[in-house]
C-alpha positions as CSV (number, residue, x, y, z in Angstrom):
1,M,122.5,185.7,87.4
2,K,123.4,182.7,90.1
3,N,126.6,183.1,90.0
4,Y,126.7,186.7,90.4
5,L,125.0,186.6,93.9
6,T,127.4,184.0,95.2
7,I,130.2,186.6,94.5
8,L,127.8,189.3,95.9
9,I,127.3,187.3,98.9
10,V,131.5,186.8,99.4
11,L,132.4,190.4,99.1
12,I,129.6,191.4,101.7
13,L,131.3,188.8,104.0
14,I,134.9,190.4,102.9
15,T,133.2,193.7,103.7
16,L,132.4,192.6,107.4
17,S,135.5,190.6,108.0
18,G,137.2,194.2,107.1
19,C,134.9,196.1,109.5
20,S,135.6,193.7,112.4
21,N,139.5,193.8,111.5
22,A,138.8,197.2,112.5
23,V,136.6,197.6,115.5
24,S,139.5,194.5,117.1
25,G,141.6,197.6,116.4
26,E,143.9,196.6,113.9
27,E,145.1,199.3,111.7
28,T,144.5,199.6,108.2
29,K,146.7,202.1,106.1
30,A,146.2,200.5,102.7
31,E,145.0,203.3,99.7
32,Y,143.9,200.2,98.0
33,V,142.6,197.0,99.0
34,L,142.4,194.1,96.2
35,R,140.8,190.7,96.0
36,L,143.1,187.6,94.4
37,G,141.3,184.7,94.2
38,H,141.5,181.0,92.6
39,L,139.7,177.4,92.7
40,Q,143.8,175.8,94.4
41,T,144.1,174.6,98.3
42,E,145.9,177.2,100.4
43,T,149.4,174.3,99.8
44,H,148.8,174.4,96.3
45,P,151.3,176.2,93.8
46,Y,149.2,179.4,92.9
47,Q,148.4,180.0,96.5
48,Q,152.5,180.3,97.0
49,G,152.8,182.4,94.2
50,A,149.8,184.5,95.3
51,L,151.8,184.7,98.2
52,K,155.0,186.7,97.1
53,F,153.0,188.7,95.1
54,K,151.3,190.2,97.3
55,E,154.7,190.6,99.9
56,L,156.2,192.1,96.7
57,V,153.4,194.7,95.7
58,E,152.1,195.7,100.2
59,K,156.1,195.6,100.1
60,N,157.1,197.9,97.1
61,S,154.0,200.0,97.6
62,N,155.0,200.8,100.6
63,G,151.9,199.4,102.4
64,R,150.0,201.5,100.0
65,I,148.0,198.5,98.1
66,R,147.0,195.1,100.6
67,I,146.4,192.4,98.5
68,D,143.6,189.9,99.8
69,I,143.8,185.9,99.1
70,F,141.0,183.9,98.2
71,P,142.2,180.0,97.8
72,S,139.9,177.1,97.2
73,S,136.9,178.5,94.7
74,Q,135.6,181.1,97.8
75,L,135.4,183.4,95.0
76,G,133.1,181.5,92.6
77,N,134.4,179.3,90.2
78,G,137.1,179.9,87.4
79,R,134.4,181.6,85.4
80,D,132.7,183.5,87.8
81,Q,136.1,185.1,89.0
82,I,136.6,186.0,85.3
83,E,133.8,187.3,84.7
84,G,134.6,188.9,88.6
85,A,137.2,190.9,87.0
86,Q,135.7,192.0,84.2
87,I,133.9,194.3,86.2
88,G,136.0,195.3,89.1
89,S,134.8,193.0,91.5
90,I,137.6,191.0,92.0
91,H,140.9,192.2,90.9
92,F,142.9,189.5,90.1
93,H,142.8,186.1,89.3
94,I,145.4,183.2,89.0
95,G,143.6,179.7,87.0
96,S,143.7,177.6,83.9
97,V,143.7,179.1,80.3
98,A,140.7,177.0,79.6
99,P,138.5,179.3,81.2
100,V,140.1,182.3,79.4
101,T,139.2,180.9,75.9
102,N,135.6,182.1,76.0
103,F,137.4,186.0,76.2
104,A,139.7,185.5,74.6
105,P,139.5,182.0,71.9
106,K,143.8,182.2,70.7
107,F,144.1,180.9,74.0
108,N,142.4,177.4,72.7
109,L,146.4,176.8,71.0
110,L,147.6,176.0,74.5
111,N,145.1,173.5,75.3
112,L,145.9,171.5,72.2
113,P,147.3,167.9,73.7
114,Y,150.9,167.3,73.0
115,L,151.8,170.8,72.5
116,F,154.9,170.7,73.9
117,E,157.8,169.1,74.3
118,S,159.0,170.6,77.8
119,R,158.9,172.9,79.8
120,E,161.6,175.0,78.9
121,H,159.4,175.3,75.4
122,A,156.6,176.0,77.5
123,F,158.3,178.9,78.8
124,R,159.9,180.2,75.4
125,V,156.3,180.0,73.8
126,L,154.6,181.7,76.6
127,D,157.4,184.6,77.7
128,G,157.8,185.4,74.1
129,E,155.8,187.3,71.4
130,I,152.9,184.3,70.9
131,G,152.3,184.6,74.8
132,K,152.0,188.1,74.3
133,E,149.7,187.6,70.8
134,I,147.3,185.3,72.0
135,S,146.2,187.5,74.8
136,T,145.3,190.8,72.6
137,G,141.2,190.7,73.2
138,L,141.2,190.5,76.5
139,E,141.9,194.1,77.0
140,N,139.1,194.8,74.9
141,K,137.2,192.3,77.7
142,G,138.4,194.0,81.0
143,L,141.1,192.1,81.4
144,I,144.7,192.1,81.3
145,N,147.3,189.5,81.4
146,L,150.3,189.7,83.8
147,G,152.0,186.5,82.5
148,Y,151.9,182.9,83.6
149,M,152.4,181.0,86.1
150,E,152.6,177.4,85.9
151,N,149.5,174.2,86.6
152,G,152.1,171.7,85.3
153,W,151.8,168.7,83.4
154,R,148.3,167.3,82.9
155,H,147.6,163.6,83.4
156,M,144.7,161.1,83.7
157,T,142.4,159.1,86.5
158,N,139.8,157.2,85.8
159,N,137.4,154.7,88.3
160,K,137.0,152.1,85.6
161,K,140.8,149.9,83.8
162,A,143.8,151.0,84.0
163,I,145.4,152.4,80.9
164,K,148.5,151.8,78.8
165,T,147.2,153.1,75.5
166,A,145.3,155.1,73.7
167,Q,142.8,152.6,72.7
168,D,142.2,151.4,76.9
169,A,141.3,154.9,77.2
170,A,137.9,154.7,75.1
171,N,134.4,154.6,76.7
172,L,134.7,156.6,79.7
173,K,133.0,159.5,81.1
174,L,135.9,161.6,81.6
175,R,135.9,165.6,83.6
176,V,137.0,168.4,81.4
177,Q,137.4,171.6,81.5
178,E,135.4,174.2,79.7
179,S,137.1,174.0,77.1
180,P,137.1,172.9,73.3
181,P,140.5,171.3,72.3
182,Y,139.6,169.2,75.7
183,I,136.5,168.2,75.0
184,S,137.7,167.2,71.7
185,F,140.8,165.7,72.9
186,I,138.7,163.3,75.0
187,K,136.2,162.3,71.5
188,A,139.2,161.7,69.9
189,L,140.4,159.0,72.4
190,G,136.4,157.4,72.1
191,S,135.5,158.9,75.2
192,T,132.6,161.2,76.3
193,P,133.4,164.8,78.1
194,V,131.3,166.3,80.9
195,P,132.5,169.6,81.7
196,I,132.0,169.8,85.7
197,P,132.7,172.8,87.6
198,F,136.6,172.1,89.4
199,G,134.6,173.1,93.0
200,E,132.5,170.1,92.2
201,L,134.6,167.7,91.3
202,Y,135.3,165.5,93.7
203,T,131.8,164.9,94.5
204,A,130.9,164.3,90.8
205,L,133.8,161.2,90.9
206,E,132.7,160.2,94.4
207,Q,129.4,160.0,93.5
208,K,130.1,158.1,89.7
209,V,129.0,160.8,88.0
210,V,131.7,160.8,85.8
211,D,134.3,157.8,85.8
212,G,137.4,159.7,86.0
213,Q,139.4,163.4,84.9
214,E,142.4,164.3,84.0
215,N,143.7,167.1,86.2
216,P,148.1,167.8,87.0
217,L,149.3,165.7,90.0
218,A,148.9,168.7,92.4
219,Q,145.3,168.9,92.0
220,I,145.4,165.8,92.0
221,Y,147.0,165.2,95.8
222,L,145.7,167.8,97.3
223,N,142.4,167.7,96.5
224,K,142.5,163.8,97.4
225,F,140.9,162.4,94.0
226,H,142.9,159.2,95.0
227,E,140.8,158.7,97.0
228,V,137.9,158.3,94.4
229,Q,139.7,156.9,91.8
230,G,141.5,153.8,91.1
231,H,143.7,153.8,88.2
232,L,146.4,157.4,87.2
233,T,148.1,156.9,83.8
234,L,150.8,159.7,83.5
235,T,149.7,161.0,80.2
236,A,150.9,164.0,79.8
237,H,148.7,165.2,77.1
238,N,148.9,169.1,78.0
239,Y,151.3,171.2,80.0
240,D,148.6,173.3,81.7
241,A,150.0,177.1,82.0
242,A,148.3,179.3,84.4
243,I,147.0,183.2,83.4
244,L,147.7,185.6,86.5
245,L,144.7,188.1,85.2
246,M,144.4,191.6,86.5
247,S,140.8,193.5,85.9
248,K,141.7,196.3,83.8
249,T,139.3,198.6,85.2
250,T,141.6,198.4,88.5
251,F,144.4,198.6,86.8
252,D,143.7,202.1,85.5
253,T,143.0,202.9,88.6
254,L,146.0,203.3,90.0
255,P,148.5,206.0,90.1
256,E,151.5,205.3,87.4
257,D,153.9,204.1,90.0
258,L,151.5,201.7,91.2
259,Q,151.0,200.1,87.9
260,K,154.8,200.0,87.9
261,V,154.8,197.9,91.4
262,I,152.3,194.9,89.8
263,L,153.9,194.5,86.0
264,D,157.4,194.0,88.5
265,A,156.0,191.7,91.3
266,S,153.6,189.7,89.0
267,K,157.3,189.1,86.8
268,E,158.9,187.8,90.0
269,A,155.8,185.8,91.3
270,I,155.4,184.0,88.2
271,Q,158.9,182.5,89.0
272,H,158.7,181.8,92.0
273,E,155.5,180.4,91.3
274,R,157.0,177.7,88.7
275,K,160.2,176.9,90.8
276,V,157.2,175.9,93.5
277,A,155.6,174.2,90.7
278,M,159.0,172.0,89.4
279,E,159.8,171.2,93.0
280,E,156.4,169.6,94.0
281,E,156.3,167.7,90.9
282,N,158.5,164.8,92.3
283,K,157.1,164.9,96.1
284,L,153.4,164.4,94.4
285,L,154.3,161.4,92.8
286,E,156.0,160.0,95.9
287,Q,152.5,161.0,97.8
288,L,150.5,159.3,95.4
289,K,152.9,156.0,94.9
290,A,151.8,156.0,98.5
291,T,148.2,155.6,98.4
292,D,146.2,153.4,97.0
293,I,146.0,154.4,93.8
294,E,147.3,152.4,90.5
295,I,150.3,154.6,88.6
296,E,150.9,153.5,85.5
297,E,154.0,155.6,84.7
298,N,154.9,154.5,81.2
299,P,151.9,154.6,79.3
300,D,152.6,154.6,75.0
301,L,152.3,158.0,74.5
302,E,153.2,157.5,70.7
303,S,150.1,156.3,70.7
304,F,147.8,158.7,71.9
305,R,149.4,161.4,69.9
306,K,148.0,159.7,66.7
307,A,145.2,159.2,68.5
308,V,144.4,163.1,69.0
309,E,146.0,164.2,65.4
310,P,142.4,164.7,64.5
311,V,141.9,167.2,67.4
312,Y,145.0,169.6,65.3
313,K,142.9,169.1,62.2
314,E,139.3,170.1,63.8
315,F,141.5,174.1,65.3
316,E,144.0,174.6,62.5
317,K,141.4,176.5,61.0
318,S,141.0,178.8,63.5
319,L,144.3,179.1,65.5
320,G,145.9,179.4,62.5
321,K,147.9,176.2,60.9
322,D,151.5,178.7,60.4
323,L,150.9,179.4,64.5
324,I,150.4,175.8,65.4
325,Q,153.7,174.7,63.7
326,K,156.0,178.0,64.8
327,V,154.6,176.5,68.6
328,K,156.1,173.3,67.3
329,D,159.3,174.7,65.8
330,M,160.2,177.2,68.5
331,K,160.5,172.8,70.8
């Protein structure tokens, strides 16, 4: 109930903002004013993808659709925004696939550690039949998967010790996403997983509620986690695909020509966001090197792969051993 009240307050403020624009003389011609939310800052690749999507939709709909973007968890945490999309109070959401597993469990496949060998491997899987297969069931929950953007490779930070091997990662309290494979991953390392909403993570690290966390370099740097963490290890334990979700209720209310505008714009915006994310990754690492955080660039990744083997055993039954193998064979 608290989450829904938060969303309701935000929507009221949005409405008031719209009224203010009208009073100031700004004419609104759009037939559809749609809201897009994500959890990251305005300098994150998500925002660049959102801006490209907005540009394409508004241009190709001849202004019939306007998209308003709300970054930095303004519309709630990941689960809040997905639930908002279900009921149509939020129209688009860009975010990690981890919260989506609460609505479509097959997405747990993408959260398995060391599943992908490279970005190209990930793209082949995500943009092909497997990417579609794991999305089945979303429409029954009122959601449409418009495709996969990118959140980059996830790495570990902590404020206790340098981590060079999987054994070094034991006996820590580590924040994880609300996702069974992530929780199992941290347990397999001998540490304690602590699910915390992303918007509360900086404070949790600062107050030492947890010792560390795992996230892509963009999140680590842009959210200034290096200010409250002493060690970064480039574990690259997960390629974090970012899903571009749309409210099915909203999509179904649009005429066919505007549905096509949305679908076409999403494809182009996804490619744009991926390109931005890849270009930014090396820059972000250099920026982190200029801070006080100590970086382990060459950890023993084989020790991590060995340590997480039980995670695959745990999820083979629910996900299907054949499906997991099919993904690995596509490398």
